[in-house]
VODRENZA-459806 format. One record per residue (C-alpha): residue number from 0; x, y, z. Coordinates in Angstrom, 3 decimals. Layout:
<rs>
<r resi="NUM" X="X" Y="Y" Z="Z"/>
...
</rs>
This chain:
<rs>
<r resi="0" X="-2.017" Y="-6.561" Z="2.275"/>
<r resi="1" X="-4.425" Y="-4.660" Z="4.502"/>
<r resi="2" X="-3.935" Y="-0.919" Z="4.539"/>
<r resi="3" X="-7.382" Y="0.609" Z="4.985"/>
<r resi="4" X="-7.568" Y="0.490" Z="8.784"/>
<r resi="5" X="-7.413" Y="3.469" Z="11.115"/>
<r resi="6" X="-3.856" Y="2.771" Z="12.321"/>
<r resi="7" X="-2.202" Y="3.523" Z="8.984"/>
<r resi="8" X="-0.208" Y="6.542" Z="7.914"/>
<r resi="9" X="-1.647" Y="8.889" Z="5.312"/>
<r resi="10" X="-0.200" Y="10.869" Z="2.435"/>
<r resi="11" X="-1.770" Y="13.484" Z="0.163"/>
<r resi="12" X="-2.554" Y="12.539" Z="-3.426"/>
<r resi="13" X="-0.254" Y="15.351" Z="-4.563"/>
<r resi="14" X="2.640" Y="13.947" Z="-2.500"/>
<r resi="15" X="2.104" Y="10.502" Z="-4.026"/>
<r resi="16" X="2.178" Y="11.993" Z="-7.546"/>
<r resi="17" X="5.429" Y="13.770" Z="-6.678"/>
<r resi="18" X="6.963" Y="10.491" Z="-5.465"/>
<r resi="19" X="5.818" Y="8.783" Z="-8.656"/>
<r resi="20" X="7.448" Y="11.523" Z="-10.774"/>
<r resi="21" X="10.826" Y="11.070" Z="-9.058"/>
<r resi="22" X="11.528" Y="7.489" Z="-10.061"/>
<r resi="23" X="10.184" Y="4.089" Z="-11.030"/>
<r resi="24" X="6.910" Y="2.785" Z="-9.622"/>
<r resi="25" X="4.506" Y="-0.075" Z="-10.297"/>
<r resi="26" X="0.758" Y="-0.494" Z="-10.164"/>
<r resi="27" X="0.462" Y="-3.527" Z="-7.865"/>
<r resi="28" X="-3.332" Y="-3.838" Z="-8.049"/>
<r resi="29" X="-5.566" Y="-2.141" Z="-10.592"/>
<r resi="30" X="-8.760" Y="-0.369" Z="-9.536"/>
<r resi="31" X="-11.158" Y="-2.754" Z="-7.784"/>
<r resi="32" X="-13.608" Y="-2.960" Z="-4.898"/>
<r resi="33" X="-13.423" Y="-5.419" Z="-2.021"/>
<r resi="34" X="-10.338" Y="-7.326" Z="-1.054"/>
<r resi="35" X="-8.964" Y="-10.840" Z="-0.938"/>
<r resi="36" X="-11.420" Y="-13.758" Z="-1.126"/>
<r resi="37" X="-12.938" Y="-14.518" Z="2.308"/>
<r resi="38" X="-11.612" Y="-11.218" Z="3.707"/>
<r resi="39" X="-13.662" Y="-10.499" Z="6.861"/>
<r resi="40" X="-13.290" Y="-6.724" Z="6.375"/>
<r resi="41" X="-13.093" Y="-5.929" Z="2.643"/>
<r resi="42" X="-12.548" Y="-2.337" Z="1.558"/>
<r resi="43" X="-15.930" Y="-1.124" Z="0.207"/>
<r resi="44" X="-14.379" Y="1.675" Z="-1.885"/>
<r resi="45" X="-12.815" Y="1.587" Z="-5.324"/>
<r resi="46" X="-9.064" Y="1.394" Z="-4.718"/>
<r resi="47" X="-5.711" Y="0.457" Z="-6.243"/>
<r resi="48" X="-2.127" Y="-0.014" Z="-5.028"/>
<r resi="49" X="0.994" Y="1.825" Z="-6.188"/>
<r resi="50" X="4.494" Y="0.664" Z="-5.214"/>
<r resi="51" X="7.340" Y="3.197" Z="-5.175"/>
<r resi="52" X="10.355" Y="1.040" Z="-5.999"/>
<r resi="53" X="13.114" Y="3.133" Z="-4.404"/>
<r resi="54" X="11.199" Y="3.198" Z="-1.115"/>
<r resi="55" X="10.006" Y="-0.406" Z="-1.256"/>
<r resi="56" X="6.660" Y="0.891" Z="0.033"/>
<r resi="57" X="3.160" Y="0.285" Z="-1.317"/>
<r resi="58" X="0.469" Y="2.962" Z="-1.171"/>
<r resi="59" X="-3.229" Y="2.092" Z="-0.992"/>
<r resi="60" X="-5.197" Y="4.680" Z="-2.995"/>
<r resi="61" X="-8.943" Y="4.970" Z="-2.293"/>
<r resi="62" X="-11.193" Y="6.867" Z="-4.681"/>
<r resi="63" X="-14.714" Y="7.619" Z="-5.869"/>
<r resi="64" X="-15.786" Y="7.361" Z="-9.485"/>
<r resi="65" X="-16.580" Y="10.807" Z="-10.875"/>
<r resi="66" X="-19.947" Y="11.152" Z="-12.592"/>
<r resi="67" X="-18.245" Y="12.729" Z="-15.636"/>
<r resi="68" X="-15.631" Y="9.971" Z="-15.861"/>
<r resi="69" X="-12.378" Y="9.237" Z="-14.098"/>
<r resi="70" X="-11.828" Y="8.989" Z="-10.367"/>
<r resi="71" X="-11.339" Y="11.365" Z="-7.439"/>
<r resi="72" X="-8.731" Y="10.253" Z="-4.890"/>
<r resi="73" X="-9.870" Y="10.839" Z="-1.320"/>
<r resi="74" X="-7.300" Y="8.871" Z="0.707"/>
<r resi="75" X="-3.771" Y="7.508" Z="0.326"/>
<r resi="76" X="-2.459" Y="5.256" Z="3.101"/>
<r resi="77" X="0.648" Y="3.154" Z="3.688"/>
<r resi="78" X="2.006" Y="0.789" Z="6.306"/>
<r resi="79" X="5.072" Y="1.484" Z="8.384"/>
<r resi="80" X="6.839" Y="4.571" Z="9.637"/>
</rs>
């Protein structure tokens, strides 16, 4: 699944947290860098994927590691309308 291109929709981190609080969700890919093997355009940022089950939509969450620990989310994207 490729969701880090410029043609994707965006969502605020707060909005994603609100969606997650309203019903079941799954972590579809834990935090990692890169992409699929042999991907010609891997995502260079630390990222993970969250799937909101009632929407059947997966969100691609990009972040930076914070120097004091944890991560800071800077972009949430998804495919589709």
